[in-house]
N, C-alpha and C positions, 0 to 999 in steps of 0.2 A: 517401295514402289519406284522411287527414282532410279535405283539400281536396275530394276527390271526394265524400265523404259530405256535406260542406256544399253542394256544387253540386247533389247529388241532392235534398237537403232544400229548397233554394231553388227548384228546378224543380217539386217537388211543391207547394210553397206557391203558386207562380205558377199552376200548373194548377188548384189548388183555388179560388184567387181568380177565375180566368177562368170557372170553372164557376158560382161564386156570382153573378158579374155576368151570365152568360147566363141563369141562373134568374130573377134579378131583372128582366132585360129581358123575358123571356118572360111573367113575371107582370104586368108593366106593360102589355105588349102585349095580354095577355088582358083586363086591366081596361079598356084603351082600346076594345077590340073590343066589350066588353059594354056600354059606355056607349050611351045612346040618341042619336039624331041631334040633338035640340035641345041636349043638354049639350055635344055636340061643337061645335055652332055657337057656344054661349056661350063655350066655351074659345077658339075662334078669334077671337071678338070681343074677349075679354080680351087676347089676344096682340097684337091691333092697337092696344090702348090704349097711348099713349106713356108713361104713368106706370109701367106694368109692363114694357113692351118695352125702354125706354131703359136702366134699371138692369141688366136682364138682359143686354142687348147689351154694356154697359160691362164687366160681369163676364166675359162671353165674350171681349171684347177683351183684358182684363187676363190671363186665363188663356192666351190665344194668345200674347201678348207674353212671358209668363213661359216658355211652352214654347219660343218662339223663342230666348230667352236661354239656356235650358238646352241647346238644340240647338247654338247657337254654342259654348258651353263644351265640349260633347262633341266638336264638330269640332276645336276647338283642342287638346283633350286627345289626340284621335286623331292630329292632325298632330305633336304632340310625341312621342307614342309611335312614330310612323313614323320621325321623325328619329332617335330613339334606336335603333330597330331598324336603320336605315340605317348609323348609326355602328358598331353591333355587327357588321353584315355587312362593313363596310370593315375593321374590326379583324380579323375572321376571314380575309378575303382577304389582308391583310398577313401574318398569321401563316402562312397556307398558302404564300405566296410565300417567306417566310423558311425554312420547312421544306423547300420545294423546292430553294432555293439550297443549304441545308445538305446535302441528299441529293446534289445535283450535285457539291458539293465532295468529299463522301465518295467518290463514284464516281471522280472524278478522282484522288483520293489512292490509291484502290485500284488504278487503272490504273498510276499511277506506281510503287506498290510492286511490282506484277507485273513492270513493266519492269525495275526494279532487281533483282528476283529472277532474271529471265532473264539480266541482265548478270552477276550473281554466279554463276549456273550456267555461263555461258560461260567466266568466269574460272576456275572450278573445273575444268571440262573441259580447259582449256588447261594448268592446273597439273598435272592428271593425265597429260596427254600428255607434258609435259616430264619428269614423274617417270618415265614409261615409258622416255623416251629416256635419262634418267640411269641407269635400271636396265640398259638395254641396254649403255650405255657402261661401266657398272660390271662387267657380265658379260664384256665384251670385255677390260677390264683384268684381271679375274680369270683369264680364259683365258691372257692373256699372262703373268700371274704363274705360272699352272700350267705353262706352257711353260718359264719360267725355272726352276721347281722341277724339272721333268723333266731340263732340261739340267744343273742342279746335281747331281741324282742320277746322271746319266750320268757327270759329272765325278767324283763320288764313287766310282762303280764303276771308272772308269779309275784313280783313285787307289788303290783296293784292289788292282787288278791290278798297279799299279806296286809297291805294297808287297809283294805276293807275289813279283814279280820281284826286289825288293830282298832278300827272304829267299833266293831262288834265286841272285841275282846281287848280292851285297852292295856292289858298287862303285857302284851307282846311288842309294844312300841319300841322299847329299848333295843331289843334284839333286831327288830326291823330297821332301826336307824343304823345299827352296825352293818347290817347287810346292804343298806343304801349307800353307806360310805364305801363299802367294798365295791359295789357296782359302779360308783362314780370313779373310783380309782381305775377300775377296769375300763370304763369308758374313756378315761384320759389316756390309758395305754393304747386303746383302740384308735383314738384320734391321732396319737403320736405315730402309730403304725400307718395310719392313712396318710399322714404327712410324708412319711418315708416313701410310701407308694407313689404319692404325687411327685416327690422329687425324682423317683425312678422314671415316672412317665415323662417328666420334663427332660431328663437325661436322654431318654429314648427319642423324644421329639428333636432335641438338638442333634443327636446322631443322625436321625433321618434328614434333617436340614443339611448336615455336612455331606451325607451321601448324595443328596440332590445337587449340592454345589459341585461335588466331585464329578457327577455325571455331566453337569453343564460344562465343566472344564474339559472333560473328555470330548464332548461334542465340539467345543471350540478347537481343540487340538486336531480332531479329525477333519474339521473344516479347513484348518490351515494346511494340513497334509494334502487334502484334495486340491486346494488352490495351488500348492507347490507342484503337484503332479501335473495339473492342467497347464501350469506355466512352462514346465519342462517339456511337455508334449508340444505345446505351441512353438516354443523356441526351436525344438528339433525340426518341426514342420517348416518354420520360416527359414532355418538354415538350409534345409533341403531345397526349398523353393528358390532361395537366393543362389544356391549352387547350380540349380537347373538353368536359371537365367544367365549365369556366368558362362555355362557350357554353351547355351544357345548363342550368346554373343561371340564366343570363340569360334563356333562353327560358322556363324555369319561372316565374321571377319576373314576366316580362312577362305570361304567362298568368294568374298570380295577380292581377296588377294589373287585367287586363281583367275577370277574374271579380268583383273588388271593385267595379269600375266598374259592371258589370251589376247587382250587388246594390244599389249606391247608386241607380242609375237606377230599379230596381224599387221601392225605398223611396220615391223621389221621386214616381213615378207613383201609388203607393198614397196618398201624402199628397195629391196633386192630386185623386185620385178622392174621397178623404175630404172635401176642401174643396168639390168639386162637389156631393157628397152633402149637405153642410151648407147650401150655397147653395140647393139645391132644397128649400125649405121648404114649398112648396105641395103636394108629394107627387105631382104629375102630370107627365107628359112632354110635350114639344113638339118641333116639327120642328127648332128651333134647337139645343136641348139634344142631340138625337140626332146632329145634324150635327157639333156640337162634339166629342162623344164619339167619333164615327167618325174625325174628323181626328186627335184625340190617339192613338187606337188605331193609325191608319195610321202616324203618326210613330213610335210605339213599335215597330210591326212592322218599319218601315224600319231603325230603329236596331238591332233584334235581328238583322235580316238582315245588316247591315254588320258587326256584331260576329261573327256566325257565319262570314262570309267571311274576316274577319281571323283567326279561330281556325283555319280550314282552312289558310290560307296559312302560319300559324306551325307547324301540324302538318307540313305539307309540307317546310318548311325544316328542322325538327327531324329528319325522316326522312332528308333529304339529308345533314345533318351526321353522322348515325349511319352512313350508308353510307360517307362519306369516312373516318370513324374506323376502320371495318372494313377498308377498303382499306389504310390506313396500317399497321394491325396485321399484315395479311397480308404487306405489303412488308417489314416489320421481321422477321417470322419467316423469310421467304425469304432475306433478306440475312444473318441470323444463321446459318442452316443452311449457306449457301454458304461463309461465312467459316470456320465450324468445319471443314467438309470440306477446304477449301483448306489451312488451317493443319495439319490432320492429315496431308495428303499431303506438305506441305513438311517437317514434322518427320520423317516416315518416310524421305524422301529424304536429309535431312541425317544421320539415324542410319545409313543404309546407307553413305553416304560415309565417316562416321567409322569404321564397322566395317572398310571396305576399307583406310583409312589405318592402322588398328591392325594389321590382318593384314600389311600391307606392312612396318610397323615390326617386327613379330615376326620376319618373314623376314630382315630386315636384321640383327637381333640374333643370329639363329641363324647367319647367315653370319659375323658377327663372332666368335662363339664357336668356329666351325670354324677360322677363321684363327688364333685364339689357340692352339688345340690343335695345329695344324700347326707354329706357331712353337715351341711347347714341344718337339714331337717333333724338330724340326731342331736345337734346342739340345742335346737328349740325344744325338743322333747326333754332333754336334761334340765333345761331352765324351768319348764313346767313342773317337772318332778321336784326340783328344789323349792319352788313356790308352794307346792303341795306339802312338802315336808315342814316348811315354816308354818303353814296353817295348822298342821297337826301338832305343833309343839305345845299349843295351849291345852291340848287334850291329854298331855302326858300324866297329869295328876290323877285323872279319872282312870287312865289305863293301868296305873300301877296296882290298883286294888285287884284287877283281874289277871295279874301276871302269873300267879300260881296256877290258875286254871289253864292257861295257854302254854305251860312249859312243855307238855307232851307234844303239842302241835309245833312248838318252836324247834324241838329236837328233830321232829320229822322234816321240818323245813330246812334245818341245818344239814341233815343228811342229803336232802334234795339239792341244796346249794353246793354241798361238797362234790356231789356227782356232777352238777353243772359246771363247777369250777374245774374239775378234772377234764370234762369234755372241752371246756374253753381252753385249758392249758394244752391239751392235745391239738386242738385246732390252731392255737398260736404256734406250737412247734412245727406243725405241718406248714403253716403259712410262712414261718421263718425259713424252713427248709426250701420251700418253693421260691421264696425271694432270693435265697442264697444260690439256688440252682439258676435262677434267672440272671442274677448278677454274673455268675460264672459263664453262662452262655453269652451274655453281652460282652464280657471281656474277651471270650474266644472270638466272637464276631468282630470286635475291634481289632484283635490281632490279625484276623484274616483280612480285614479291610486294609490294615497297614501293609500286609504282604502283597495284596493286590495293588496298592499304591506303588510299592517298590517295583513290582513287576512292570507296571505301566510306565514308571520312570525309566526303567532299563530299556523297555521297548521304544520309548520316546528317544532315548539317547542313541539306540541302534538306528532308528529311522533318521535321526539328525545326521549321524555319521554316514549313513547310506546316501542321504541327499547331498552331503558335502562331497562324497566321492563322485556322485553324478555331476556336481558343479565343477569339480576339478577336471573330470573328463571332458566336460563341455568347454572349460578353459583351454584344455589341450587341443581340442578340435578347433577352437578359435585361433590358437597359435599356429596350427597347421594351415588354416585358411590364410592367415597373415603371411606365412612363408610362401604359399602358393601365389599370393598376390605380389610378393616381392619378385618371384621368378618370372612373372608375367608383367614386366614393366611396360611393355607395349600397350597393354590394356588399362593403364593406370587411370586415365581420365574417366573412362566409363565406370571403372570400379569405384572411383571417388564418388561419382553420382549415385551409384548403387549403395555405397556406404552411407551417404547422406539420407537416402531413402530408408535404410535400415535403422539409422538413428531416429528418424521420425517415427518409424514403426515401434521402436523400443520405447519412445516417449508415450506413444499411444498405448502400448502394453502396460506401462506403469500406471497410466490413468485407468486402464481396465482393471488392474489389480486393486486400485483404490475403490473402484465401483463394481464390486462383484455382483451386485444385484442386477446390473444391466448386461449380464453375460449372455443371456438368450438373444437379446436384440443385436448384440455385436456378432454373435454366431450367425444370425440370419444375414447380417451385412457381409460377413466373410463368405457365406455360401453364395450370395449374389455376386461377389467379386470373383469367386471361382467360376461361376457360370459365365461371367463376362470373359474371363481368361480362356475358358474352353471355347467360347464362340470365336474369340480372336485366333486361337489355334486352328479352329476349323477353317476360318477365312484364309489363314496363311497356308494351310495344307491345300486348300482349293486353288490358291494362286500358284503354289508349287506344282500341282498337277497340271494346271493350264500351261505353265512354263515348260514342263516336261513334254507335254503334247506338242507345243510349238517347236521345241528342240528336236523332237522326233521327226516332225514334218520337214524341218530344215535339213536334218540328216538325210531323209529320203530324197529331197530335192538335190542336195549336194552329191548323193550317190548316183542319182540319175545323170547329173551333169558330168561326173567323173566317168561314168560308163560311156556316155556319148562322146566325151573327149577321147577315151581310149579307143573307141571304134573308129573315130576320125583319124587318130594317129596310126592305127593299123592299116586303114585304107591308104593313107599317105605313104606309109612304108611300102605297102604292096605296090602302089603305083610307081614309087621311086625305083624299086628294085625290078 
């Protein structure tokens, strides 16, 4: 604002000076017009006098040479400013290319992460399918076990019938005791097999716990990858914003330099006019003096026009850079919103999968509890049978007398028991085969899980290598920025202030990384900051438009003044001739 006020004051002073010169010229023209014809002739004769004309021409030549030197200096300064501006544009282009390459790398890494997520989903679906197969096999094994239990119950019923027959026909007690011992041994075998199945269930539960732990580790790894991606995106956006601020500062300083040059040129023109006024000791005008003044004014007008064109070009470049900055901010907002949405979807899917696994684990635990209850019930029944066998031991003496009568029935029972034993053996073989198949499938599942873990480790290493490459590229970009800062030593003070601000922002970023849960609030704060910056940009653009309108009005006024001055000069020339 101070620079704008100074520009307004300088423009007012120039306008006032031009008006004073116009009034002076008009007064001189009026004085010349009021002179009689003989005085005009004497003035012409004096101008043809070499004693007067030669020093005057020498003075004019000296002023013209001085003006030419000043014009050359201005041209050299203009070339120097153009070269500096070209260097700045090349630096801006390099930084834009670097930002573009960083964005391309981030897109590639995002595609790679999506592909890895799809692979993980496929592996998870395959694991779920295998778990479903394992559940089916387990259900079949449970069915076979139920069949075995039913057969055991049937055998127990047959044993009870045999014991009733022993009460009725006491001669069959010895054979029934042998069958009881056989059934007890079979029950022991069944209990041992149940213990093996319990151990298998425990192994399955441990494997499910390991799978859930691996899923949690994968979720943590995905969360770390997401935080790194968000960090890299924010770092790229902050680098771009810092670069835009540097470019704005450069343009602003270039404009200030041009304004200072304009003020210096105006001061030099004022000095030259003052020198011309001192040289004009006679107080009268002449054709050569008017011609010299017109040439100097033409040179000044041309210099002003060139400087105005340069200012317009710089304003256009500044607007283009602001548009690019707005586009970059819009892209950053879109990328951040897409990333948040995708991460929310992924976390929800992983949570649903974990809930399904937990429900399956609860079902398996319930089945395990049911099996334990069934085992306890069978033990209780065996204990009752043992007590009954002990109670029937006293009746053995009476039952021996009827042994001959129950031999035929015992043979029939032996045949039935042999058939039951064969059925039990076949059921045991089928159960063992089912258990072996289940173990083989569990081993295959463990091998597949190990392969999945290896693939995940390899994908993790690839992502870490990619992130290291991105960090190296980011370091290269930082080195390039440092080199650009070294080339622009004239802007070191302001750049130091900006670097301090970036250090403060980096510290804030580290705090933000430590508190990821407050990400949404900080994003809202960043959006408010962006809105404030946009409002400031709008205010600056409005001020620039007002300044442009003021410059255009001053140009029109100066053009009117120059046209009036030219008309007066033409009238004077016509009257003199």
